[in-house]
MIDREN-897850 format. One line per 4 residues: number of its first residue (from 1); for each residue z, y, x of C-alpha. Coordinates in steps of 0.05 Angstrom, whole numbers. Example, Ala and Ser with C-alpha at 12.3 -4.5 7.8 and 13.67 -1.06 7.14 Angstrom:
BEGIN
1> 156:-90:246 | 143:-21:273
***
This chain:
BEGIN
1> 345:281:-59 | 390:220:-59 | 370:175:3 | 340:105:-9
5> 393:46:-10 | 378:22:62 | 396:88:86 | 460:87:56
9> 467:14:84 | 456:48:151 | 514:95:140 | 561:35:121
13> 534:-1:188 | 559:63:229 | 625:60:199 | 633:-15:207
17> 613:-3:283 | 660:55:292 | 721:17:261 | 702:-44:305
21> 698:-5:368 | 767:34:360 | 808:-25:334 | 795:-63:398
25> 795:-4:438 | 871:11:427 | 896:-61:411 | 952:-83:457
29> 933:-108:522 | 864:-120:492 | 805:-117:546 | 742:-91:507
33> 690:-104:560 | 665:-171:580 | 612:-187:631 | 542:-225:614
37> 572:-291:636 | 631:-278:587 | 685:-264:647 | 738:-207:629
41> 728:-141:665 | 787:-129:711 | 791:-55:700 | 761:-6:651
45> 727:62:675 | 744:118:633 | 675:148:646 | 648:82:610
49> 692:91:551 | 669:163:546 | 601:145:538 | 609:93:487
53> 654:131:446 | 602:192:446 | 549:141:420 | 594:118:365
57> 616:187:347 | 541:212:341 | 525:153:298 | 582:183:248
61> 550:255:257 | 521:296:194 | 489:253:146 | 434:264:96
65> 455:276:26 | 471:211:-9 | 477:191:-74 | 538:203:-121
69> 546:126:-122 | 550:129:-46 | 595:190:-35 | 655:154:-11
73> 612:128:52 | 603:198:63 | 679:214:58 | 698:153:102
77> 643:173:152 | 676:242:157 | 744:213:164 | 721:168:220
81> 683:222:254 | 753:259:257 | 786:201:295 | 728:193:339
85> 732:271:356 | 805:262:370 | 796:202:412 | 738:242:450
89> 778:299:464 | 833:255:492 | 784:216:536 | 756:287:564
93> 830:306:580 | 839:235:620 | 771:250:655 | 789:318:680
97> 861:303:698 | 864:306:778 | 915:249:776 | 868:205:729
101> 798:223:751 | 790:159:793 | 848:117:764 | 830:53:726
105> 872:15:675 | 870:-52:650 | 872:-28:577 | 854:38:540
109> 921:34:506 | 954:35:578 | 918:100:591 | 927:127:527
113> 1002:127:536 | 998:170:593 | 981:227:550 | 1003:211:483
117> 1072:191:453 | 1081:123:419 | 1088:155:352 | 1021:186:355
121> 989:121:375 | 1020:81:319 | 997:137:273 | 929:129:297
125> 938:46:288 | 958:66:218 | 898:105:202 | 848:53:228
129> 881:0:187 | 877:47:128 | 802:56:142 | 794:-25:144
133> 825:-27:74 | 783:21:50 | 726:-12:82 | 738:-71:42
137> 760:-37:-26 | 701:15:-24 | 649:6:28 | 643:-74:10
141> 640:-54:-68 | 590:4:-44 | 542:-51:-13 | 551:-97:-70
145> 529:-41:-124 | 475:-21:-68 | 447:-92:-76 | 424:-70:-152
149> 390:-10:-114 | 362:-50:-58 | 330:-103:-102 | 303:-49:-147
153> 275:-18:-88 | 242:-79:-61 | 218:-92:-130 | 186:-21:-134
157> 154:-33:-65 | 126:-103:-87 | 92:-67:-145 | 63:-10:-104
161> 43:-64:-51 | 5:-93:-101 | -32:-31:-134 | -47:-1:-69
165> -65:-68:-30 | -14:-47:23 | -15:-119:50 | 64:-116:62
169> 78:-180:22 | 106:-220:78 | 150:-168:102 | 178:-156:36
173> 189:-229:24 | 227:-234:86 | 269:-172:66 | 290:-199:5
177> 315:-263:39 | 356:-219:87 | 386:-181:32 | 405:-253:-3
181> 438:-270:61 | 479:-205:64 | 500:-215:-9 | 526:-289:5
185> 567:-259:62 | 595:-204:22 | 609:-243:-39 | 674:-285:-16
189> 709:-207:1 | 703:-188:-68 | 761:-232:-80 | 808:-193:-35
193> 792:-124:-69 | 849:-128:-115 | 898:-156:-65 | 933:-115:-12
197> 923:-156:45 | 849:-158:71 | 817:-192:125 | 748:-172:150
201> 710:-200:204 | 677:-134:217 | 634:-156:279 | 602:-209:240
205> 594:-163:179 | 563:-109:223 | 513:-152:254 | 489:-173:182
209> 490:-96:151 | 456:-70:217 | 398:-126:213 | 384:-110:136
213> 384:-37:145 | 343:-33:206 | 297:-82:168 | 301:-44:107
217> 290:23:136 | 228:2:172 | 198:-32:116 | 212:36:79
221> 177:78:131 | 117:30:128 | 109:33:57 | 119:110:52
225> 67:127:113 | 17:78:83 | 28:98:12 | 19:170:31
229> -49:154:60 | -75:123:-10 | -104:171:-57 | -132:159:-130
233> -194:117:-137 | -196:97:-63 | -231:27:-76 | -267:51:-140
237> -333:61:-96 | -328:-3:-63 | -313:-44:-127 | -375:-14:-161
241> -428:-32:-110 | -468:-96:-132 | -459:-149:-84 | -520:-173:-49
245> -567:-221:-86 | -560:-291:-62 | -599:-301:5 | -624:-236:10
249> -607:-195:75 | -609:-259:112 | -662:-231:156 | -613:-183:191
253> -576:-238:232 | -646:-271:253 | -633:-269:332 | -712:-278:340
257> -728:-216:300 | -745:-145:332 | -682:-118:290 | -627:-101:340
261> -569:-114:297 | -548:-180:323 | -549:-154:392 | -508:-94:375
265> -457:-140:338 | -451:-180:404 | -458:-133:456 | -480:-63:431
269> -444:1:437 | -445:68:393 | -475:79:328 | -521:33:291
273> -565:67:240 | -585:39:169 | -632:88:140 | -671:81:73
277> -699:112:8 | -656:130:-48 | -643:67:-86 | -664:22:-31
281> -603:-22:-24 | -562:14:31 | -497:8:-1 | -503:-60:-20
285> -525:-79:51 | -464:-45:79 | -423:-83:32 | -454:-144:48
289> -448:-133:128 | -373:-111:128 | -349:-179:91 | -402:-228:119
293> -377:-281:166 | -433:-279:212 | -423:-202:224 | -351:-216:239
297> -360:-272:286 | -411:-229:321 | -364:-174:323 | -308:-222:353
301> -355:-243:409 | -357:-167:428 | -281:-160:427 | -269:-216:469
305> -196:-231:476 | -180:-160:448 | -159:-160:376 | -212:-143:327
309> -201:-86:272 | -253:-75:220 | -250:-19:166 | -302:13:119
313> -312:75:76 | -366:89:26 | -377:158:11 | -394:181:-61
317> -420:246:-76 | -406:245:-152 | -336:218:-140 | -272:259:-119
321> -267:304:-68 | -230:252:-21 | -288:203:-36 | -342:257:-5
325> -298:287:53 | -271:280:119 | -201:278:95 | -225:217:55
329> -261:179:109 | -207:188:157 | -146:166:110 | -184:105:90
333> -199:87:164 | -126:96:186 | -97:62:126 | -145:3:138
337> -126:2:216 | -49:8:199 | -54:-45:146 | -81:-93:200
341> -30:-67:259 | 32:-48:222 | 73:-47:291 | 34:10:320
345> 52:58:254 | 115:85:298 | 70:108:361 | 15:135:321
349> 49:169:267 | 110:197:299 | 121:256:261 | 118:218:195
353> 162:161:221 | 218:209:240 | 210:267:188 | 256:256:130
357> 225:311:93 | 156:275:89 | 202:218:61 | 212:260:1
361> 140:283:-10 | 97:238:34 | 42:271:-1 | -2:317:45
365> -36:299:111 | -76:361:136 | -147:346:171 | -119:361:237
369> -58:313:231 | -111:257:208 | -153:275:269 | -93:269:317
373> -73:206:288 | -139:166:297 | -140:195:366 | -69:167:381
377> -88:100:355 | -147:96:398 | -113:122:465 | -54:80:449
381> -96:16:428 | -159:18:467 | -140:-37:517 | -110:-81:461
385> -155:-72:406 | -233:-62:386 | -248:-22:327 | -312:-26:280
389> -322:23:225 | -374:13:168 | -392:78:137 | -439:85:80
393> -471:142:49 | -468:199:103 | -517:243:63 | -464:235:3
397> -414:277:47 | -394:344:18 | -404:393:78 | -444:406:135
401> -475:342:157 | -479:360:228 | -403:360:224 | -395:288:200
405> -443:270:254 | -400:307:303 | -336:274:281 | -373:200:285
409> -400:219:355 | -330:238:375 | -301:171:350 | -354:132:392
413> -341:163:457 | -291:107:465 | -312:36:488 | -262:11:440
417> -298:37:382 | -368:27:347 | -397:44:283 | -450:23:230
421> -471:81:188 | -521:82:127 | -558:142:102 | -620:170:70
425> -674:187:124 | -659:262:132 | -678:302:189 | -604:317:210
429> -592:243:213 | -663:231:248 | -643:281:302 | -572:249:315
433> -590:177:308 | -668:166:309 | -678:164:384 | -645:100:395
437> -700:49:372 | -653:-11:383 | -600:18:343 | -635:35:276
441> -673:1:218 | -706:31:158 | -691:-11:101 | -751:-7:50
445> -794:-35:105 | -754:-97:115 | -737:-118:40 | -806:-137:16
449> -786:-212:16 | -716:-197:-11 | -750:-159:-73 | -801:-219:-81
453> -740:-270:-83 | -703:-225:-133 | -759:-218:-179 | -778:-292:-181
457> -705:-312:-192 | -695:-259:-250 | -761:-277:-282 | -741:-354:-283
461> -672:-341:-315 | -688:-319:-387 | -725:-379:-409 | -757:-431:-374
465> -799:-451:-436 | -830:-376:-433 | -855:-393:-362 | -896:-452:-387
469> -949:-400:-407 | -951:-371:-342 | -996:-409:-291 | -976:-410:-221
473> -1023:-362:-197 | -1014:-310:-251 | -935:-316:-234 | -946:-299:-160
477> -993:-239:-177 | -942:-207:-227 | -891:-217:-172 | -935:-187:-118
481> -948:-127:-166 | -878:-112:-176 | -863:-114:-100 | -920:-71:-88
485> -902:-18:-137 | -828:-18:-116 | -841:8:-44 | -774:-20:-18
489> -733:10:-77 | -689:-39:-107 | -662:5:-160 | -734:12:-185
493> -740:-65:-187 | -674:-73:-224 | -698:-29:-280 | -767:-60:-280
497> -738:-129:-286 | -691:-110:-347 | -757:-92:-387 | -791:-151:-363
501> -735:-202:-380 | -733:-171:-449 | -807:-189:-458 | -798:-257:-435
505> -741:-267:-487 | -788:-246:-540 | -842:-297:-518 | -893:-248:-482
509> -949:-279:-442 | -971:-254:-377 | -1017:-200:-406 | -958:-177:-449
513> -912:-170:-386 | -967:-133:-348 | -971:-82:-407 | -896:-70:-402
517> -901:-65:-331 | -955:-11:-334 | -916:32:-380 | -860:37:-326
521> -875:97:-280 | -874:90:-205 | -815:136:-191 | -745:133:-218
525> -743:204:-244 | -804:192:-288 | -775:129:-309 | -704:161:-327
529> -746:209:-371 | -775:145:-410 | -702:116:-417 | -678:183:-443
533> -737:190:-492 | -725:118:-519 | -649:131:-542 | -650:129:-616
537> -649:198:-651 | -585:183:-688 | -549:176:-620 | -578:234:-582
541> -527:288:-598 | -471:235:-578 | -514:223:-517 | -522:296:-495
545> -445:311:-510 | -424:249:-468 | -469:261:-411 | -451:330:-404
549> -378:314:-404 | -389:266:-345 | -428:318:-310 | -375:366:-318
553> -304:332:-300 | -286:326:-224 | -268:250:-231 | -303:191:-272
557> -279:197:-338 | -232:138:-369 | -259:99:-422 | -201:124:-470
561> -212:195:-462 | -287:185:-477 | -266:147:-545 | -231:209:-567
565> -298:248:-568 | -320:204:-621 | -272:235:-672 | -285:306:-646
569> -280:358:-702 | -249:427:-713 | -178:431:-686 | -176:353:-678
573> -137:364:-612 | -86:410:-640 | -73:367:-704 | -59:306:-663
577> 15:283:-660 | 46:266:-600 | 48:193:-611 | 43:135:-556
581> -14:90:-564 | 5:15:-578 | -26:-43:-540 | -69:-66:-597
585> -99:1:-607 | -114:9:-531 | -149:-57:-536 | -188:-38:-597
589> -212:24:-574 | -235:-2:-507 | -276:-58:-543 | -304:-7:-586
593> -322:39:-533 | -358:-14:-491 | -400:-39:-554 | -423:36:-564
597> -440:57:-495 | -476:-9:-482 | -514:-8:-544 | -534:70:-546
601> -554:91:-473 | -594:41:-444 | -554:21:-386 | -554:91:-360
605> -475:88:-363 | -431:38:-324 | -359:18:-344 | -317:-5:-284
609> -248:-36:-286 | -201:13:-245 | -152:-32:-209 | -104:17:-197
613> -95:42:-263 | -47:12:-324 | -87:-13:-389 | -92:59:-422
617> -133:84:-360 | -158:16:-343 | -231:30:-343 | -275:88:-316
621> -342:111:-346 | -399:143:-298 | -473:141:-285 | -506:79:-263
625> -528:103:-195 | -524:168:-158 | -602:178:-170 | -586:179:-246
629> -533:232:-237 | -583:275:-194 | -630:267:-250 | -586:294:-303
633> -573:357:-268 | -650:377:-264 | -662:438:-302 | -712:409:-348
637> -661:352:-364 | -606:401:-377 | -654:438:-423 | -668:377:-459
641> -597:353:-468 | -570:425:-488 | -623:426:-539 | -587:365:-571
645> -520:390:-567 | -487:426:-631 | -491:500:-634 | -442:532:-592
649> -419:477:-557 | -378:488:-494 | -367:429:-446 | -306:460:-419
653> -271:471:-485 | -293:400:-507 | -263:375:-443 | -191:412:-450
657> -193:382:-524 | -206:310:-501 | -155:316:-443 | -103:346:-497
661> -110:288:-542 | -102:239:-481 | -34:274:-462 | -9:263:-536
665> -30:189:-536 | -21:160:-465 | 40:113:-452 | 84:152:-396
669> 144:134:-360 | 194:175:-326 | 168:165:-258 | 101:195:-283
673> 137:260:-294 | 171:258:-227 | 116:237:-176 | 42:260:-174
677> -3:214:-209 | -53:205:-269 | -10:256:-304 | -12:306:-257
681> -90:292:-241 | -102:308:-315 | -62:372:-316 | -101:402:-255
685> -169:375:-296 | -148:414:-359 | -124:476:-321 | -191:478:-282
689> -232:472:-343 | -193:528:-379 | -199:575:-316 | -276:560:-324
693> -273:582:-400 | -240:642:-378 | -293:663:-323 | -354:643:-365
697> -330:669:-436 | -274:719:-423 | -232:687:-470 | -172:643:-453
701> -157:573:-495 | -86:603:-510 | -73:556:-569 | -95:493:-528
705> -51:516:-473 | 6:528:-514 | -4:463:-548 | -4:428:-478
709> 61:463:-456 | 90:435:-519 | 61:365:-510 | 94:363:-442
713> 155:392:-463 | 163:339:-515 | 148:287:-467 | 197:306:-417
717> 254:313:-468 | 240:245:-491 | 248:217:-415 | 305:273:-400
721> 269:300:-343 | 289:372:-329 | 239:387:-282 | 172:355:-279
725> 119:351:-229 | 63:393:-244 | 16:393:-182 | -26:328:-163
729> -17:287:-102 | -36:320:-35 | -21:396:-60 | 44:419:-32
733> 84:387:26 | 151:423:13 | 188:421:-55 | 196:498:-49
737> 124:504:-60 | 119:463:-125 | 115:504:-195 | 176:496:-235
741> 151:517:-301 | 86:521:-339 | 81:595:-330 | 80:586:-256
745> 32:526:-261 | -14:574:-302 | -9:628:-246 | -24:573:-194
749> -87:554:-233 | -110:624:-235 | -103:634:-314 | -108:707:-308
753> -123:725:-384 | -67:671:-403 | -23:701:-356 | -35:775:-381
757> -30:751:-455 | 40:721:-436 | 68:776:-399 | 45:834:-447
761> 51:905:-420 | 110:894:-372 | 94:930:-311 | 105:900:-244
765> 131:835:-278 | 116:801:-215 | 172:833:-179 | 219:801:-228
769> 207:726:-197 | 256:708:-142 | 198:662:-119 | 133:700:-98
773> 81:680:-154 | 30:705:-102 | 47:647:-57 | 29:602:-110
777> -45:628:-124 | -58:635:-46 | -37:563:-38 | -94:547:-82
781> -147:552:-33 | -110:506:16 | -107:452:-37 | -144:392:-5
785> -134:345:-60 | -169:384:-113 | -245:388:-128 | -284:448:-132
789> -224:491:-113 | -275:544:-90 | -290:550:-167 | -228:582:-185
793> -242:648:-158 | -173:661:-134 | -182:732:-110 | -179:761:-181
797> -111:730:-199 | -83:748:-131 | -108:824:-143 | -78:821:-214
801> -12:803:-184 | -14:852:-124 | -26:910:-174 | 34:883:-213
805> 87:888:-160 | 73:824:-118 | 95:837:-50 | 55:802:7
809> 113:811:58 | 163:779:11 | 201:725:52 | 186:657:32
813> 200:593:68 | 185:603:142 | 152:673:139 | 129:720:96
817> 80:706:39 | 24:740:83 | 53:699:140 | 48:630:109
821> -21:643:83 | -44:667:152 | -10:601:183 | -51:562:137
825> -114:601:149 | -110:590:223 | -89:516:214 | -72:505:289
829> -52:434:309 | 0:415:358 | -50:416:412 | -76:483:404
833> -141:471:367 | -157:515:308 | -185:484:241 | -219:533:192
837> -239:509:124 | -300:461:128 | -337:493:62 | -370:561:76
841> -348:586:6 | -278:565:11 | -272:602:79 | -308:662:48
845> -256:672:-8 | -194:654:39 | -223:711:85 | -232:758:26
849> -159:746:3 | -137:758:78 | -170:828:76 | -144:838:7
853> -69:828:29 | -77:869:89 | -106:928:45 | -41:923:-4
857> 5:932:57 | 14:863:87 | 48:862:154 | -3:836:209
861> 49:818:257 | 84:771:209 | 132:721:243 | 136:649:233
865> 200:602:246 | 180:532:256 | 225:466:262 | 206:415:314
869> 232:353:344 | 216:352:418 | 226:280:430 | 195:251:372
873> 128:258:388 | 138:222:457 | 189:177:436 | 186:153:363
877> 247:110:368 | 288:169:386 | 297:190:312 | 353:246:326
881> 312:281:379 | 322:350:402 | 317:392:344 | 291:463:359
885> 273:523:315 | 216:569:349 | 192:632:321 | 131:664:337
889> 81:720:312 | 33:683:270 | -35:713:293 | -12:698:364
893> -34:628:354 | -102:656:336 | -107:700:396 | -85:636:445
897> -123:581:402 | -193:620:411 | -182:608:487 | -183:533:480
901> -254:502:506 | -301:492:452 | -261:531:399 | -314:581:392
905> -374:540:395 | -380:525:316 | -338:575:285 | -339:631:331
909> -362:685:289 | -312:670:233 | -250:664:287 | -271:735:314
913> -274:766:244 | -205:745:232 | -183:776:297 | -223:837:293
917> -185:850:222 | -118:834:247 | -125:886:301 | -156:933:253
921> -99:932:207 | -47:940:260 | -42:875:296 | 2:890:353
925> -22:853:419 | 43:876:454 | 83:841:399 | 129:786:424
929> 93:718:415 | 146:672:429 | 216:693:413 | 279:654:433
933> 281:582:420 | 344:553:390 | 353:481:406 | 404:430:375
937> 433:380:419 | 487:333:421 | 535:384:458 | 518:439:418
941> 467:498:404 | 424:523:468 | 385:589:465 | 324:589:504
945> 290:656:520 | 216:654:523 | 192:722:505 | 118:728:521
949> 73:779:484 | 8:760:448 | -32:796:503 | 1:762:559
953> -10:691:525 | -81:707:509 | -86:724:585 | -54:662:611
957> -94:621:567 | -157:654:589 | -139:645:661 | -122:570:654
961> -184:550:624 | -232:603:656 | -276:550:687 | -290:511:620
965> -325:564:580 | -401:568:560 | -438:633:564 | -431:647:487
969> -355:635:490 | -350:679:548 | -382:737:511 | -338:725:455
973> -275:722:493 | -295:787:530 | -308:823:461 | -234:800:443
977> -202:827:506 | -241:893:492 | -208:892:420 | -141:880:450
981> -143:935:504 | -173:988:450 | -111:968:403 | -63:984:459
985> -47:924:500 | -12:941:556 | -52:944:625 | 10:937:666
989> 31:864:643 | 25:808:691 | 18:732:683 | 37:678:727
993> -17:622:737 | -7:568:786 | 48:609:821 | 4:672:830
997> 15:733:790 | -45:760:763 | -56:832:727 | -104:841:662
1001> -160:864:711 | -152:798:758 | -155:752:696 | -220:784:665
1005> -250:781:736 | -233:708:743 | -254:687:669 | -321:731:660
1009> -388:745:696 | -400:812:725 | -442:838:669 | -380:829:625
1013> -322:842:668 | -345:910:698 | -340:947:626 | -271:915:619
1017> -244:938:685 | -271:1009:668 | -235:1004:603 | -167:980:639
1021> -179:1035:688 | -184:1089:632 | -124:1063:594 | -80:1062:663
1025> -99:1135:677 | -77:1163:607 | -12:1133:594 | 46:1086:612
1029> 48:1025:574 | 96:1022:513 | 102:988:452 | 50:1013:397
1033> 100:994:343 | 161:1023:373 | 138:1092:390 | 72:1116:363
1037> 66:1095:292 | 139:1116:277 | 129:1183:309 | 58:1201:276
1041> 78:1176:208 | 144:1220:215 | 106:1280:239 | 57:1278:183
1045> 109:1268:131 | 159:1324:161 | 108:1375:171 | 55:1361:121
1049> 97:1330:66 | 49:1275:60 | 55:1197:75 | -15:1171:81
1053> -31:1090:80 | -24:1084:160 | -52:1022:163 | -113:1047:131
1057> -126:1103:173 | -103:1063:242 | -165:1017:214 | -213:1080:208
1061> -189:1102:282 | -204:1035:310 | -270:1024:283 | -285:1095:311
1065> -252:1073:378 | -205:1137:372 | -138:1117:413 | -82:1147:383
1069> -42:1143:442 | -96:1186:485 | -112:1228:424 | -43:1247:398
1073> 10:1219:443 | -2:1245:508 | -27:1314:483 | 37:1320:443
1077> 79:1306:509 | 41:1354:548 | 48:1406:499 | 125:1402:491
1081> 135:1420:561 | 178:1487:550 | 168:1486:475 | 217:1463:418
1085> 217:1393:388 | 195:1420:324 | 129:1452:362 | 117:1386:392
1089> 122:1349:325 | 77:1401:287 | 27:1394:343 | 24:1317:335
1093> 19:1320:259 | -37:1377:255 | -74:1331:316 | -73:1266:268
1097> -95:1305:205 | -152:1340:243 | -170:1270:274 | -168:1245:199
1101> -211:1302:178 | -265:1283:231 | -277:1217:211 | -342:1200:176
1105> -317:1147:129 | -293:1169:61 | -215:1180:55 | -172:1138:14
1109> -151:1167:-52 | -149:1238:-88 | -82:1253:-43 | -116:1241:21
1113> -179:1279:1 | -137:1337:-22 | -98:1336:48 | -168:1336:83
1117> -196:1394:45 | -132:1438:53 | -133:1418:131 | -207:1432:139
1121> -201:1498:99 | -132:1525:114 | -98:1494:173 | -152:1483:225
1125> -141:1548:260 | -70:1535:264 | -83:1470:300 | -134:1504:344
1129> -84:1558:360 | -37:1503:380 | -78:1467:422 | -103:1530:455
1133> -28:1540:472 | -25:1470:501 | -80:1488:547
***
């Protein structure tokens, strides 16, 4: 991938620096070093020259691939590097020369003459002079050409800055001025290009180039990191929340009231909880508090001399996945903090700051990375800044509500953070926040006067003349009746006032208004039923269809997409040509749809502008309030809507048709095909509904899918884009994981029936692909950016691929397909903490796939190679770092991770399930966990050996943290140790902890109480008596497999049978290896091998569980009927 123009400018600066340094270094009689006061140095140390020359040479080291326009920069850098290396070799020879080691020269040229001939020095001068000319003829032109690229880059940044509200306007303006200054400095040199005599002031040019390159690189990294935190519809919920009515909620700042909010603002700590009924105005209050000057003034008093940083987040249960998840919460908070404090980005996001790969994709943040980032922010800035977060709608969080409570409680452990939250008065939040009376309020108990104020104002607005018929007492009585019936629910008041305003406009007197009010039910659900029934009959079919589509989609529908439903008929999506809609038609469709929605559906739908979208997608449509959405999902309401839909209506099919027409008519640019955005979001939505059709009807919408592929092909050919991005933002981190064709995208979307139709009767078609299709499917369950990922039912597609030749042990990226899957399943962060999937349904599917892969022969001991910059985490400015490559056994991270304190508290059962299955299917605890580590350093590549086994790493972690476990954790870890030992873990190994060598027995005594460690010591003693520890993989498995194959002519599924032995606690070493060794004494190798084979087969015949397949069953019967006597004879001979 071509790098950005600022990186190319940095390459140019490195070349200028080398030329300036080298020319001065070898010039006749020129002394290159001066003191701080400007006096010339008397002499020059070779050591100093060597150090500086190394720095200059390293800067010319291997560069990233740059664009074709800048290829001459790369060539010039390589030529300069060759000269630098030549000089370095000479300097090294001077350093080691016994006669020159302590000698000083007045100039480097004098030193150079001691080892070089005059002709060679002159040749070097000529080469440097040639480089100077190339610098003018090529480098200067390149910088000049680069200005077009640089200005284009800044322009793109400005557009993105406005669209995503990144607060980088000032920095971009300053960068633009710096670029103009550089351009003015270069302009005179252009006139010298056609002449042979060139005279360039390298030092002056170097200063300007380096300044622009550094500033540009900094702005680029800031923009890249900030934009990577953004997600679709990030600010939609906030903008949709109604502003507080004038003068309402002012009571919360009353210092004389019993409400403790003001005191919490000035001096309080921890969490302040705003509780309330549905529709009581919690979100409106939270928006009011976040932006109110009095709240900010109170918080500044709390912050004192420290900088105050305020951020907010509004959970939304009917929005996108990001709008109702931990990932969305943390992304929003981190983005808000970094926008206000951009100077801390390099310290708090070191991996992204130094990662060029992230610069290419910039799309994926895992939950563990987000948690580590917010932790770094707090740790680095707790003495400089105070943080306040306003978080609305905890009850709308999708997941276990106890999890979000735990996350917030972790944040407020820092004295520099406090949080104001709101939610419904559910028991989980009462238990968490209800005990502190000073830090909570129940909103419906405090808004009576606000509701009265709102009612009076709304009654007065429609017609002053109409109010003349109302006496003062009648007016007050009516207002009191409304307030009493509202019971603190602002939403009910809003709908009631709409009805009363219509009556006032029609001239109703007080009696007429009371009749209207009496017809409004007291609770919202019954009121929504009244509204639903009041829709005119002619519109009810359209209403039912529109409401069902809004309920089906994962994100609010665009007004434009909804307009296509108005023209729905048979095959209307297939017949629609691929034709971009012009601006006039866009405006006209939006105008007509706004009129229809506002006139037909009695204010149950709400149209809101989307500030992050273009005109075509400029408006979104959703239900007016979450309570309306919840109401529409009630069973009786669904039946009501279903009775009014056309016969045979399928909401998933209708959604696919609507989206297909949208694809055909939407304006699109080249960048929309090359980077994730609205186009990819719609593709993902289309494939989701196609998958749901397959699951529910056992039929695939093949015609629509073929038409979609044709449409996308037409669009890509129009823009001359050979390979488009199919996945939505946040789906993949590596380019290697992206789909390259529509067929791969269909596989990733689990469209099994469509794939079966396309491949026909080709057996083992999955083997024909060099890139594993299986990985595309497995990756689906780790797609944090997609809604309802559990609804894809990935296992069916995975099983289909496995049955058609997919190999779970196929090498891919840093491991095998299974290794990559297991690595993501365990999801261990850099601090050793394991993060399993939050959703129970998603984890269940992940675990089922995990077992399925092992059943199909996946190697549980898969290895994973990981690159790491060892210095970047600690010194963000050190961009080169010490790049190391480390290879580990994937499941070793699980074995070590469960030993982390508190790791087993919440998900211990799930973690132990994974561990047991790995061991059951042949996980080898004696397998090397950390292999040699390859470290790239300036001096060369170094191999560091650190060969520890999974078992020894487990023991070391267990001993290290033995004082920090709860009783529940100790029981689980003791069970894990038991499974390790039963699987053949070496009882002879030792680990060094604090300088003391501990055996496995020592570790279990140290970590577990007597009731737990005595059984383990007995098990260890038994293992020690029966065998000398040896690697399971290197001796037992090959020998027993070979024995059965040679003697019985049968090759069983060894992983299956070893799993049965494991569950029955039959140790293959005790039962086969030692008896066969004893039997061999005095006998031939073939007799010993036959004994082992029949012994294993006999054990297979003894297990209670059913055998696997007809072949195994036949062998079992044969062994039992014909060969058992022979085994017993052999066994008798052994005795």
